mmCIF file as Biopython writes it, N, C-alpha, C and O atoms, coordinates in Angstrom:
data_model
#
loop_
_atom_site.group_PDB
_atom_site.id
_atom_site.type_symbol
_atom_site.label_atom_id
_atom_site.label_alt_id
_atom_site.label_comp_id
_atom_site.label_asym_id
_atom_site.label_entity_id
_atom_site.label_seq_id
_atom_site.pdbx_PDB_ins_code
_atom_site.Cartn_x
_atom_site.Cartn_y
_atom_site.Cartn_z
_atom_site.occupancy
_atom_site.B_iso_or_equiv
_atom_site.auth_seq_id
_atom_site.auth_asym_id
_atom_site.pdbx_PDB_model_num
ATOM 1   N N  . UNK A ? 1  ? -16.280 12.105  -19.169 1.0 0.0 1  A 1 
ATOM 2   C CA . UNK A ? 1  ? -15.753 12.584  -17.914 1.0 0.0 1  A 1 
ATOM 3   C C  . UNK A ? 1  ? -14.557 11.708  -17.535 1.0 0.0 1  A 1 
ATOM 4   O O  . UNK A ? 1  ? -14.740 10.578  -17.084 1.0 0.0 1  A 1 
ATOM 5   N N  . UNK A ? 2  ? -13.382 12.201  -17.707 1.0 0.0 2  A 1 
ATOM 6   C CA . UNK A ? 2  ? -12.161 11.469  -17.392 1.0 0.0 2  A 1 
ATOM 7   C C  . UNK A ? 2  ? -11.638 11.911  -16.032 1.0 0.0 2  A 1 
ATOM 8   O O  . UNK A ? 2  ? -11.402 13.094  -15.789 1.0 0.0 2  A 1 
ATOM 9   N N  . UNK A ? 3  ? -11.462 10.921  -15.146 1.0 0.0 3  A 1 
ATOM 10  C CA . UNK A ? 3  ? -10.946 11.227  -13.814 1.0 0.0 3  A 1 
ATOM 11  C C  . UNK A ? 3  ? -9.544  10.664  -13.684 1.0 0.0 3  A 1 
ATOM 12  O O  . UNK A ? 3  ? -9.233  9.614   -14.246 1.0 0.0 3  A 1 
ATOM 13  N N  . UNK A ? 4  ? -8.711  11.354  -12.951 1.0 0.0 4  A 1 
ATOM 14  C CA . UNK A ? 4  ? -7.360  10.896  -12.690 1.0 0.0 4  A 1 
ATOM 15  C C  . UNK A ? 4  ? -7.391  9.928   -11.515 1.0 0.0 4  A 1 
ATOM 16  O O  . UNK A ? 4  ? -8.002  10.209  -10.484 1.0 0.0 4  A 1 
ATOM 17  N N  . UNK A ? 5  ? -6.728  8.786   -11.677 1.0 0.0 5  A 1 
ATOM 18  C CA . UNK A ? 5  ? -6.685  7.803   -10.603 1.0 0.0 5  A 1 
ATOM 19  C C  . UNK A ? 5  ? -5.682  8.227   -9.549  1.0 0.0 5  A 1 
ATOM 20  O O  . UNK A ? 5  ? -4.596  8.709   -9.870  1.0 0.0 5  A 1 
ATOM 21  N N  . UNK A ? 6  ? -6.043  8.048   -8.310  1.0 0.0 6  A 1 
ATOM 22  C CA . UNK A ? 6  ? -5.158  8.268   -7.178  1.0 0.0 6  A 1 
ATOM 23  C C  . UNK A ? 6  ? -5.378  7.127   -6.197  1.0 0.0 6  A 1 
ATOM 24  O O  . UNK A ? 6  ? -6.462  6.544   -6.178  1.0 0.0 6  A 1 
ATOM 25  N N  . UNK A ? 7  ? -4.379  6.789   -5.376  1.0 0.0 7  A 1 
ATOM 26  C CA . UNK A ? 7  ? -4.544  5.659   -4.452  1.0 0.0 7  A 1 
ATOM 27  C C  . UNK A ? 7  ? -5.796  5.732   -3.582  1.0 0.0 7  A 1 
ATOM 28  O O  . UNK A ? 7  ? -6.372  4.694   -3.259  1.0 0.0 7  A 1 
ATOM 29  N N  . UNK A ? 8  ? -6.223  6.908   -3.202  1.0 0.0 8  A 1 
ATOM 30  C CA . UNK A ? 8  ? -7.393  7.024   -2.322  1.0 0.0 8  A 1 
ATOM 31  C C  . UNK A ? 8  ? -8.665  7.366   -3.094  1.0 0.0 8  A 1 
ATOM 32  O O  . UNK A ? 8  ? -9.688  7.663   -2.477  1.0 0.0 8  A 1 
ATOM 33  N N  . UNK A ? 9  ? -8.628  7.333   -4.424  1.0 0.0 9  A 1 
ATOM 34  C CA . UNK A ? 9  ? -9.804  7.736   -5.204  1.0 0.0 9  A 1 
ATOM 35  C C  . UNK A ? 9  ? -11.009 6.831   -4.972  1.0 0.0 9  A 1 
ATOM 36  O O  . UNK A ? 9  ? -12.147 7.254   -5.171  1.0 0.0 9  A 1 
ATOM 37  N N  . UNK A ? 10 ? -10.769 5.599   -4.557  1.0 0.0 10 A 1 
ATOM 38  C CA . UNK A ? 10 ? -11.883 4.692   -4.285  1.0 0.0 10 A 1 
ATOM 39  C C  . UNK A ? 10 ? -12.745 5.176   -3.130  1.0 0.0 10 A 1 
ATOM 40  O O  . UNK A ? 10 ? -13.918 4.814   -3.033  1.0 0.0 10 A 1 
ATOM 41  N N  . UNK A ? 11 ? -12.175 5.987   -2.260  1.0 0.0 11 A 1 
ATOM 42  C CA . UNK A ? 11 ? -12.922 6.458   -1.092  1.0 0.0 11 A 1 
ATOM 43  C C  . UNK A ? 11 ? -14.071 7.385   -1.465  1.0 0.0 11 A 1 
ATOM 44  O O  . UNK A ? 11 ? -15.002 7.549   -0.676  1.0 0.0 11 A 1 
ATOM 45  N N  . UNK A ? 12 ? -14.031 7.994   -2.644  1.0 0.0 12 A 1 
ATOM 46  C CA . UNK A ? 12 ? -15.107 8.895   -3.061  1.0 0.0 12 A 1 
ATOM 47  C C  . UNK A ? 12 ? -16.281 8.135   -3.687  1.0 0.0 12 A 1 
ATOM 48  O O  . UNK A ? 12 ? -17.320 8.732   -3.971  1.0 0.0 12 A 1 
ATOM 49  N N  . UNK A ? 13 ? -16.127 6.841   -3.902  1.0 0.0 13 A 1 
ATOM 50  C CA . UNK A ? 13 ? -17.188 6.024   -4.503  1.0 0.0 13 A 1 
ATOM 51  C C  . UNK A ? 13 ? -18.152 5.528   -3.439  1.0 0.0 13 A 1 
ATOM 52  O O  . UNK A ? 13 ? -17.783 5.369   -2.275  1.0 0.0 13 A 1 
ATOM 53  N N  . UNK A ? 14 ? -19.384 5.286   -3.847  1.0 0.0 14 A 1 
ATOM 54  C CA . UNK A ? 14 ? -20.386 4.754   -2.940  1.0 0.0 14 A 1 
ATOM 55  C C  . UNK A ? 14 ? -20.133 3.268   -2.722  1.0 0.0 14 A 1 
ATOM 56  O O  . UNK A ? 14 ? -20.043 2.501   -3.681  1.0 0.0 14 A 1 
ATOM 57  N N  . UNK A ? 15 ? -20.020 2.867   -1.474  1.0 0.0 15 A 1 
ATOM 58  C CA . UNK A ? 15 ? -19.803 1.461   -1.139  1.0 0.0 15 A 1 
ATOM 59  C C  . UNK A ? 15 ? -21.131 0.737   -1.041  1.0 0.0 15 A 1 
ATOM 60  O O  . UNK A ? 15 ? -21.920 1.005   -0.135  1.0 0.0 15 A 1 
ATOM 61  N N  . UNK A ? 16 ? -21.387 -0.179  -1.966  1.0 0.0 16 A 1 
ATOM 62  C CA . UNK A ? 16 ? -22.652 -0.898  -1.956  1.0 0.0 16 A 1 
ATOM 63  C C  . UNK A ? 16 ? -22.594 -2.165  -1.117  1.0 0.0 16 A 1 
ATOM 64  O O  . UNK A ? 16 ? -23.616 -2.602  -0.588  1.0 0.0 16 A 1 
ATOM 65  N N  . UNK A ? 17 ? -21.427 -2.755  -0.988  1.0 0.0 17 A 1 
ATOM 66  C CA . UNK A ? 17 ? -21.285 -3.988  -0.216  1.0 0.0 17 A 1 
ATOM 67  C C  . UNK A ? 17 ? -20.042 -3.906  0.673   1.0 0.0 17 A 1 
ATOM 68  O O  . UNK A ? 17 ? -19.175 -4.780  0.637   1.0 0.0 17 A 1 
ATOM 69  N N  . UNK A ? 18 ? -19.977 -2.855  1.457   1.0 0.0 18 A 1 
ATOM 70  C CA . UNK A ? 18 ? -18.811 -2.628  2.302   1.0 0.0 18 A 1 
ATOM 71  C C  . UNK A ? 18 ? -18.916 -3.432  3.591   1.0 0.0 18 A 1 
ATOM 72  O O  . UNK A ? 18 ? -19.996 -3.578  4.164   1.0 0.0 18 A 1 
ATOM 73  N N  . UNK A ? 19 ? -17.790 -3.943  4.029   1.0 0.0 19 A 1 
ATOM 74  C CA . UNK A ? 19 ? -17.733 -4.652  5.308   1.0 0.0 19 A 1 
ATOM 75  C C  . UNK A ? 19 ? -17.861 -3.645  6.442   1.0 0.0 19 A 1 
ATOM 76  O O  . UNK A ? 19 ? -17.449 -2.491  6.319   1.0 0.0 19 A 1 
ATOM 77  N N  . UNK A ? 20 ? -18.427 -4.093  7.529   1.0 0.0 20 A 1 
ATOM 78  C CA . UNK A ? 20 ? -18.472 -3.264  8.734   1.0 0.0 20 A 1 
ATOM 79  C C  . UNK A ? 20 ? -17.675 -3.987  9.809   1.0 0.0 20 A 1 
ATOM 80  O O  . UNK A ? 20 ? -17.825 -5.194  9.999   1.0 0.0 20 A 1 
ATOM 81  N N  . UNK A ? 21 ? -16.839 -3.252  10.501  1.0 0.0 21 A 1 
ATOM 82  C CA . UNK A ? 21 ? -15.995 -3.830  11.532  1.0 0.0 21 A 1 
ATOM 83  C C  . UNK A ? 21 ? -16.460 -3.342  12.888  1.0 0.0 21 A 1 
ATOM 84  O O  . UNK A ? 21 ? -16.800 -2.171  13.056  1.0 0.0 21 A 1 
ATOM 85  N N  . UNK A ? 22 ? -16.474 -4.236  13.843  1.0 0.0 22 A 1 
ATOM 86  C CA . UNK A ? 22 ? -16.882 -3.873  15.208  1.0 0.0 22 A 1 
ATOM 87  C C  . UNK A ? 22 ? -15.914 -2.862  15.813  1.0 0.0 22 A 1 
ATOM 88  O O  . UNK A ? 22 ? -16.333 -1.931  16.501  1.0 0.0 22 A 1 
ATOM 89  N N  . UNK A ? 23 ? -14.637 -3.043  15.559  1.0 0.0 23 A 1 
ATOM 90  C CA . UNK A ? 23 ? -13.609 -2.156  16.108  1.0 0.0 23 A 1 
ATOM 91  C C  . UNK A ? 23 ? -13.105 -1.243  14.993  1.0 0.0 23 A 1 
ATOM 92  O O  . UNK A ? 23 ? -12.153 -1.581  14.289  1.0 0.0 23 A 1 
ATOM 93  N N  . UNK A ? 24 ? -13.741 -0.095  14.838  1.0 0.0 24 A 1 
ATOM 94  C CA . UNK A ? 24 ? -13.375 0.801   13.736  1.0 0.0 24 A 1 
ATOM 95  C C  . UNK A ? 24 ? -11.974 1.373   13.905  1.0 0.0 24 A 1 
ATOM 96  O O  . UNK A ? 24 ? -11.313 1.667   12.908  1.0 0.0 24 A 1 
ATOM 97  N N  . UNK A ? 25 ? -11.511 1.536   15.118  1.0 0.0 25 A 1 
ATOM 98  C CA . UNK A ? 25 ? -10.151 2.049   15.351  1.0 0.0 25 A 1 
ATOM 99  C C  . UNK A ? 25 ? -9.115  1.023   14.888  1.0 0.0 25 A 1 
ATOM 100 O O  . UNK A ? 25 ? -8.117  1.384   14.266  1.0 0.0 25 A 1 
ATOM 101 N N  . UNK A ? 26 ? -9.352  -0.243  15.188  1.0 0.0 26 A 1 
ATOM 102 C CA . UNK A ? 26 ? -8.454  -1.301  14.727  1.0 0.0 26 A 1 
ATOM 103 C C  . UNK A ? 26 ? -8.454  -1.362  13.198  1.0 0.0 26 A 1 
ATOM 104 O O  . UNK A ? 26 ? -7.400  -1.497  12.576  1.0 0.0 26 A 1 
ATOM 105 N N  . UNK A ? 27 ? -9.628  -1.263  12.606  1.0 0.0 27 A 1 
ATOM 106 C CA . UNK A ? 27 ? -9.720  -1.277  11.136  1.0 0.0 27 A 1 
ATOM 107 C C  . UNK A ? 27 ? -8.933  -0.116  10.541  1.0 0.0 27 A 1 
ATOM 108 O O  . UNK A ? 27 ? -8.231  -0.282  9.543   1.0 0.0 27 A 1 
ATOM 109 N N  . UNK A ? 28 ? -9.049  1.052   11.150  1.0 0.0 28 A 1 
ATOM 110 C CA . UNK A ? 28 ? -8.304  2.224   10.668  1.0 0.0 28 A 1 
ATOM 111 C C  . UNK A ? 28 ? -6.806  1.978   10.763  1.0 0.0 28 A 1 
ATOM 112 O O  . UNK A ? 28 ? -6.064  2.310   9.839   1.0 0.0 28 A 1 
ATOM 113 N N  . UNK A ? 29 ? -6.357  1.401   11.867  1.0 0.0 29 A 1 
ATOM 114 C CA . UNK A ? 29 ? -4.925  1.114   12.045  1.0 0.0 29 A 1 
ATOM 115 C C  . UNK A ? 29 ? -4.427  0.099   11.020  1.0 0.0 29 A 1 
ATOM 116 O O  . UNK A ? 29 ? -3.335  0.247   10.472  1.0 0.0 29 A 1 
ATOM 117 N N  . UNK A ? 30 ? -5.225  -0.921  10.768  1.0 0.0 30 A 1 
ATOM 118 C CA . UNK A ? 30 ? -4.836  -1.941  9.783   1.0 0.0 30 A 1 
ATOM 119 C C  . UNK A ? 30 ? -4.759  -1.324  8.392   1.0 0.0 30 A 1 
ATOM 120 O O  . UNK A ? 30 ? -3.796  -1.567  7.665   1.0 0.0 30 A 1 
ATOM 121 N N  . UNK A ? 31 ? -5.756  -0.531  8.010   1.0 0.0 31 A 1 
ATOM 122 C CA . UNK A ? 31 ? -5.737  0.112   6.691   1.0 0.0 31 A 1 
ATOM 123 C C  . UNK A ? 31 ? -4.544  1.055   6.550   1.0 0.0 31 A 1 
ATOM 124 O O  . UNK A ? 31 ? -3.951  1.157   5.476   1.0 0.0 31 A 1 
ATOM 125 N N  . UNK A ? 32 ? -4.199  1.735   7.623   1.0 0.0 32 A 1 
ATOM 126 C CA . UNK A ? 32 ? -3.023  2.619   7.596   1.0 0.0 32 A 1 
ATOM 127 C C  . UNK A ? 32 ? -1.751  1.808   7.374   1.0 0.0 32 A 1 
ATOM 128 O O  . UNK A ? 32 ? -0.903  2.181   6.565   1.0 0.0 32 A 1 
ATOM 129 N N  . UNK A ? 33 ? -1.622  0.689   8.103   1.0 0.0 33 A 1 
ATOM 130 C CA . UNK A ? 33 ? -0.433  -0.152  7.947   1.0 0.0 33 A 1 
ATOM 131 C C  . UNK A ? 33 ? -0.362  -0.738  6.532   1.0 0.0 33 A 1 
ATOM 132 O O  . UNK A ? 33 ? 0.705   -0.749  5.917   1.0 0.0 33 A 1 
ATOM 133 N N  . UNK A ? 34 ? -1.487  -1.221  6.023   1.0 0.0 34 A 1 
ATOM 134 C CA . UNK A ? 34 ? -1.501  -1.772  4.661   1.0 0.0 34 A 1 
ATOM 135 C C  . UNK A ? 34 ? -1.123  -0.712  3.631   1.0 0.0 34 A 1 
ATOM 136 O O  . UNK A ? 34 ? -0.470  -1.014  2.633   1.0 0.0 34 A 1 
ATOM 137 N N  . UNK A ? 35 ? -1.532  0.513   3.875   1.0 0.0 35 A 1 
ATOM 138 C CA . UNK A ? 35 ? -1.200  1.603   2.964   1.0 0.0 35 A 1 
ATOM 139 C C  . UNK A ? 35 ? 0.279   1.933   2.922   1.0 0.0 35 A 1 
ATOM 140 O O  . UNK A ? 35 ? 0.746   2.576   1.981   1.0 0.0 35 A 1 
ATOM 141 N N  . UNK A ? 36 ? 1.019   1.501   3.927   1.0 0.0 36 A 1 
ATOM 142 C CA . UNK A ? 36 ? 2.459   1.772   3.985   1.0 0.0 36 A 1 
ATOM 143 C C  . UNK A ? 36 ? 3.301   0.636   3.407   1.0 0.0 36 A 1 
ATOM 144 O O  . UNK A ? 36 ? 4.511   0.785   3.235   1.0 0.0 36 A 1 
ATOM 145 N N  . UNK A ? 37 ? 2.666   -0.495  3.106   1.0 0.0 37 A 1 
ATOM 146 C CA . UNK A ? 37 ? 3.393   -1.654  2.581   1.0 0.0 37 A 1 
ATOM 147 C C  . UNK A ? 37 ? 3.580   -1.541  1.074   1.0 0.0 37 A 1 
ATOM 148 O O  . UNK A ? 37 ? 2.812   -0.843  0.412   1.0 0.0 37 A 1 
ATOM 149 N N  . UNK A ? 38 ? 4.579   -2.212  0.522   1.0 0.0 38 A 1 
ATOM 150 C CA . UNK A ? 38 ? 4.759   -2.190  -0.930  1.0 0.0 38 A 1 
ATOM 151 C C  . UNK A ? 38 ? 3.606   -2.929  -1.611  1.0 0.0 38 A 1 
ATOM 152 O O  . UNK A ? 38 ? 2.958   -3.769  -0.988  1.0 0.0 38 A 1 
ATOM 153 N N  . UNK A ? 39 ? 3.350   -2.626  -2.870  1.0 0.0 39 A 1 
ATOM 154 C CA . UNK A ? 39 ? 2.244   -3.277  -3.578  1.0 0.0 39 A 1 
ATOM 155 C C  . UNK A ? 39 ? 2.489   -4.783  -3.727  1.0 0.0 39 A 1 
ATOM 156 O O  . UNK A ? 39 ? 3.633   -5.234  -3.791  1.0 0.0 39 A 1 
ATOM 157 N N  . UNK A ? 40 ? 1.403   -5.546  -3.782  1.0 0.0 40 A 1 
ATOM 158 C CA . UNK A ? 40 ? 1.511   -6.987  -3.980  1.0 0.0 40 A 1 
ATOM 159 C C  . UNK A ? 40 ? 1.918   -7.324  -5.410  1.0 0.0 40 A 1 
ATOM 160 O O  . UNK A ? 40 ? 2.594   -8.324  -5.656  1.0 0.0 40 A 1 
ATOM 161 N N  . UNK A ? 41 ? 1.504   -6.487  -6.340  1.0 0.0 41 A 1 
ATOM 162 C CA . UNK A ? 41 ? 1.828   -6.683  -7.754  1.0 0.0 41 A 1 
ATOM 163 C C  . UNK A ? 41 ? 2.626   -5.468  -8.214  1.0 0.0 41 A 1 
ATOM 164 O O  . UNK A ? 41 ? 2.201   -4.326  -8.037  1.0 0.0 41 A 1 
ATOM 165 N N  . UNK A ? 42 ? 3.770   -5.728  -8.798  1.0 0.0 42 A 1 
ATOM 166 C CA . UNK A ? 42 ? 4.604   -4.646  -9.295  1.0 0.0 42 A 1 
ATOM 167 C C  . UNK A ? 42 ? 4.055   -4.126  -10.629 1.0 0.0 42 A 1 
ATOM 168 O O  . UNK A ? 42 ? 3.486   -4.904  -11.394 1.0 0.0 42 A 1 
ATOM 169 N N  . UNK A ? 43 ? 4.211   -2.842  -10.921 1.0 0.0 43 A 1 
ATOM 170 C CA . UNK A ? 43 ? 3.701   -2.284  -12.174 1.0 0.0 43 A 1 
ATOM 171 C C  . UNK A ? 43 ? 4.191   -3.040  -13.414 1.0 0.0 43 A 1 
ATOM 172 O O  . UNK A ? 43 ? 3.434   -3.208  -14.370 1.0 0.0 43 A 1 
ATOM 173 N N  . UNK A ? 44 ? 5.434   -3.490  -13.408 1.0 0.0 44 A 1 
ATOM 174 C CA . UNK A ? 44 ? 5.968   -4.213  -14.567 1.0 0.0 44 A 1 
ATOM 175 C C  . UNK A ? 44 ? 5.215   -5.524  -14.788 1.0 0.0 44 A 1 
ATOM 176 O O  . UNK A ? 44 ? 5.013   -5.937  -15.930 1.0 0.0 44 A 1 
ATOM 177 N N  . UNK A ? 45 ? 4.796   -6.181  -13.697 1.0 0.0 45 A 1 
ATOM 178 C CA . UNK A ? 45 ? 4.028   -7.419  -13.832 1.0 0.0 45 A 1 
ATOM 179 C C  . UNK A ? 45 ? 2.672   -7.149  -14.467 1.0 0.0 45 A 1 
ATOM 180 O O  . UNK A ? 45 ? 2.205   -7.928  -15.298 1.0 0.0 45 A 1 
ATOM 181 N N  . UNK A ? 46 ? 2.041   -6.048  -14.076 1.0 0.0 46 A 1 
ATOM 182 C CA . UNK A ? 46 ? 0.743   -5.687  -14.655 1.0 0.0 46 A 1 
ATOM 183 C C  . UNK A ? 46 ? 0.894   -5.362  -16.141 1.0 0.0 46 A 1 
ATOM 184 O O  . UNK A ? 46 ? 0.063   -5.766  -16.954 1.0 0.0 46 A 1 
ATOM 185 N N  . UNK A ? 47 ? 1.936   -4.646  -16.488 1.0 0.0 47 A 1 
ATOM 186 C CA . UNK A ? 47 ? 2.171   -4.308  -17.896 1.0 0.0 47 A 1 
ATOM 187 C C  . UNK A ? 47 ? 2.442   -5.566  -18.721 1.0 0.0 47 A 1 
ATOM 188 O O  . UNK A ? 47 ? 1.977   -5.679  -19.855 1.0 0.0 47 A 1 
ATOM 189 N N  . UNK A ? 48 ? 3.193   -6.510  -18.150 1.0 0.0 48 A 1 
ATOM 190 C CA . UNK A ? 48 ? 3.479   -7.763  -18.835 1.0 0.0 48 A 1 
ATOM 191 C C  . UNK A ? 48 ? 2.185   -8.547  -19.076 1.0 0.0 48 A 1 
ATOM 192 O O  . UNK A ? 48 ? 1.979   -9.098  -20.157 1.0 0.0 48 A 1 
ATOM 193 N N  . UNK A ? 49 ? 1.323   -8.593  -18.069 1.0 0.0 49 A 1 
ATOM 194 C CA . UNK A ? 49 ? 0.044   -9.279  -18.216 1.0 0.0 49 A 1 
ATOM 195 C C  . UNK A ? 49 ? -0.801  -8.625  -19.295 1.0 0.0 49 A 1 
ATOM 196 O O  . UNK A ? 49 ? -1.406  -9.318  -20.113 1.0 0.0 49 A 1 
ATOM 197 N N  . UNK A ? 50 ? -0.849  -7.297  -19.306 1.0 0.0 50 A 1 
ATOM 198 C CA . UNK A ? 50 ? -1.622  -6.596  -20.331 1.0 0.0 50 A 1 
ATOM 199 C C  . UNK A ? 50 ? -1.107  -6.928  -21.734 1.0 0.0 50 A 1 
ATOM 200 O O  . UNK A ? 50 ? -1.895  -7.128  -22.658 1.0 0.0 50 A 1 
ATOM 201 N N  . UNK A ? 51 ? 0.210   -6.983  -21.885 1.0 0.0 51 A 1 
ATOM 202 C CA . UNK A ? 51 ? 0.795   -7.303  -23.190 1.0 0.0 51 A 1 
ATOM 203 C C  . UNK A ? 51 ? 0.449   -8.728  -23.604 1.0 0.0 51 A 1 
ATOM 204 O O  . UNK A ? 51 ? 0.134   -8.979  -24.767 1.0 0.0 51 A 1 
ATOM 205 N N  . UNK A ? 52 ? 0.506   -9.671  -22.649 1.0 0.0 52 A 1 
ATOM 206 C CA . UNK A ? 52 ? 0.176   -11.057 -22.985 1.0 0.0 52 A 1 
ATOM 207 C C  . UNK A ? 52 ? -1.311  -11.217 -23.318 1.0 0.0 52 A 1 
ATOM 208 O O  . UNK A ? 52 ? -1.663  -11.974 -24.223 1.0 0.0 52 A 1 
ATOM 209 N N  . UNK A ? 53 ? -2.179  -10.514 -22.598 1.0 0.0 53 A 1 
ATOM 210 C CA . UNK A ? 53 ? -3.609  -10.577 -22.903 1.0 0.0 53 A 1 
ATOM 211 C C  . UNK A ? 53 ? -3.907  -9.961  -24.272 1.0 0.0 53 A 1 
ATOM 212 O O  . UNK A ? 53 ? -4.754  -10.458 -25.013 1.0 0.0 53 A 1 
ATOM 213 N N  . UNK A ? 54 ? -3.208  -8.884  -24.594 1.0 0.0 54 A 1 
ATOM 214 C CA . UNK A ? 54 ? -3.383  -8.277  -25.914 1.0 0.0 54 A 1 
ATOM 215 C C  . UNK A ? 54 ? -2.937  -9.245  -27.010 1.0 0.0 54 A 1 
ATOM 216 O O  . UNK A ? 54 ? -3.593  -9.351  -28.046 1.0 0.0 54 A 1 
ATOM 217 N N  . UNK A ? 55 ? -1.827  -9.953  -26.787 1.0 0.0 55 A 1 
ATOM 218 C CA . UNK A ? 55 ? -1.350  -10.940 -27.760 1.0 0.0 55 A 1 
ATOM 219 C C  . UNK A ? 55 ? -2.371  -12.065 -27.915 1.0 0.0 55 A 1 
ATOM 220 O O  . UNK A ? 55 ? -2.587  -12.558 -29.022 1.0 0.0 55 A 1 
ATOM 221 N N  . UNK A ? 56 ? -2.995  -12.468 -26.818 1.0 0.0 56 A 1 
ATOM 222 C CA . UNK A ? 56 ? -4.037  -13.498 -26.895 1.0 0.0 56 A 1 
ATOM 223 C C  . UNK A ? 56 ? -5.234  -12.979 -27.672 1.0 0.0 56 A 1 
ATOM 224 O O  . UNK A ? 56 ? -5.845  -13.716 -28.447 1.0 0.0 56 A 1 
ATOM 225 N N  . UNK A ? 57 ? -5.565  -11.728 -27.469 1.0 0.0 57 A 1 
ATOM 226 C CA . UNK A ? 57 ? -6.672  -11.123 -28.204 1.0 0.0 57 A 1 
ATOM 227 C C  . UNK A ? 57 ? -6.419  -11.066 -29.699 1.0 0.0 57 A 1 
ATOM 228 O O  . UNK A ? 57 ? -7.354  -11.118 -30.497 1.0 0.0 57 A 1 
ATOM 229 N N  . UNK A ? 58 ? -5.152  -10.959 -30.076 1.0 0.0 58 A 1 
ATOM 230 C CA . UNK A ? 58 ? -4.774  -10.948 -31.500 1.0 0.0 58 A 1 
ATOM 231 C C  . UNK A ? 58 ? -4.608  -12.356 -32.055 1.0 0.0 58 A 1 
ATOM 232 O O  . UNK A ? 58 ? -4.331  -12.524 -33.242 1.0 0.0 58 A 1 
ATOM 233 N N  . UNK A ? 59 ? -4.774  -13.368 -31.209 1.0 0.0 59 A 1 
ATOM 234 C CA . UNK A ? 59 ? -4.628  -14.747 -31.645 1.0 0.0 59 A 1 
ATOM 235 C C  . UNK A ? 59 ? -3.195  -15.243 -31.656 1.0 0.0 59 A 1 
ATOM 236 O O  . UNK A ? 59 ? -2.925  -16.315 -32.198 1.0 0.0 59 A 1 
ATOM 237 N N  . UNK A ? 60 ? -2.273  -14.496 -31.075 1.0 0.0 60 A 1 
ATOM 238 C CA . UNK A ? 60 ? -0.858  -14.888 -31.060 1.0 0.0 60 A 1 
ATOM 239 C C  . UNK A ? 60 ? -0.529  -15.806 -29.874 1.0 0.0 60 A 1 
ATOM 240 O O  . UNK A ? 60 ? 0.472   -16.522 -29.907 1.0 0.0 60 A 1 
ATOM 241 N N  . UNK A ? 61 ? -1.343  -15.789 -28.858 1.0 0.0 61 A 1 
ATOM 242 C CA . UNK A ? 61 ? -1.177  -16.627 -27.673 1.0 0.0 61 A 1 
ATOM 243 C C  . UNK A ? 61 ? -2.538  -17.155 -27.288 1.0 0.0 61 A 1 
ATOM 244 O O  . UNK A ? 61 ? -3.553  -16.713 -27.826 1.0 0.0 61 A 1 
ATOM 245 N N  . UNK A ? 62 ? -2.569  -18.093 -26.366 1.0 0.0 62 A 1 
ATOM 246 C CA . UNK A ? 62 ? -3.849  -18.556 -25.839 1.0 0.0 62 A 1 
ATOM 247 C C  . UNK A ? 62 ? -3.800  -18.545 -24.332 1.0 0.0 62 A 1 
ATOM 248 O O  . UNK A ? 62 ? -2.730  -18.536 -23.724 1.0 0.0 62 A 1 
ATOM 249 N N  . UNK A ? 63 ? -4.985  -18.546 -23.735 1.0 0.0 63 A 1 
ATOM 250 C CA . UNK A ? 63 ? -5.106  -18.456 -22.290 1.0 0.0 63 A 1 
ATOM 251 C C  . UNK A ? 63 ? -5.699  -19.742 -21.741 1.0 0.0 63 A 1 
ATOM 252 O O  . UNK A ? 63 ? -6.720  -20.227 -22.231 1.0 0.0 63 A 1 
ATOM 253 N N  . UNK A ? 64 ? -5.059  -20.284 -20.734 1.0 0.0 64 A 1 
ATOM 254 C CA . UNK A ? 64 ? -5.623  -21.431 -19.995 1.0 0.0 64 A 1 
ATOM 255 C C  . UNK A ? 64 ? -5.918  -20.902 -18.597 1.0 0.0 64 A 1 
ATOM 256 O O  . UNK A ? 64 ? -5.026  -20.431 -17.891 1.0 0.0 64 A 1 
ATOM 257 N N  . UNK A ? 65 ? -7.178  -20.989 -18.216 1.0 0.0 65 A 1 
ATOM 258 C CA . UNK A ? 65 ? -7.586  -20.511 -16.892 1.0 0.0 65 A 1 
ATOM 259 C C  . UNK A ? 65 ? -7.942  -21.689 -16.019 1.0 0.0 65 A 1 
ATOM 260 O O  . UNK A ? 65 ? -8.675  -22.585 -16.438 1.0 0.0 65 A 1 
ATOM 261 N N  . UNK A ? 66 ? -7.434  -21.690 -14.830 1.0 0.0 66 A 1 
ATOM 262 C CA . UNK A ? 66 ? -7.756  -22.749 -13.872 1.0 0.0 66 A 1 
ATOM 263 C C  . UNK A ? 66 ? -8.246  -22.143 -12.569 1.0 0.0 66 A 1 
ATOM 264 O O  . UNK A ? 66 ? -8.077  -20.953 -12.306 1.0 0.0 66 A 1 
ATOM 265 N N  . UNK A ? 67 ? -8.842  -22.975 -11.785 1.0 0.0 67 A 1 
ATOM 266 C CA . UNK A ? 67 ? -9.243  -22.451 -10.489 1.0 0.0 67 A 1 
ATOM 267 C C  . UNK A ? 67 ? -10.586 -22.953 -10.057 1.0 0.0 67 A 1 
ATOM 268 O O  . UNK A ? 67 ? -11.062 -22.596 -8.979  1.0 0.0 67 A 1 
#
């Protein structure tokens, strides 16, 4: 079963650990504003990361993780 991704497709999923906000109108306004902002990660950055991870998987690069 292949589904097409859309920005709001997550809304059809069951939320198992969803936050609840006391002011649902404020939450709605914030989500609307966030939906109008540019993405935090540009598509080219994601593609670059995927390529580097694939190279690491082939043994051409290595990954150092910190945090």
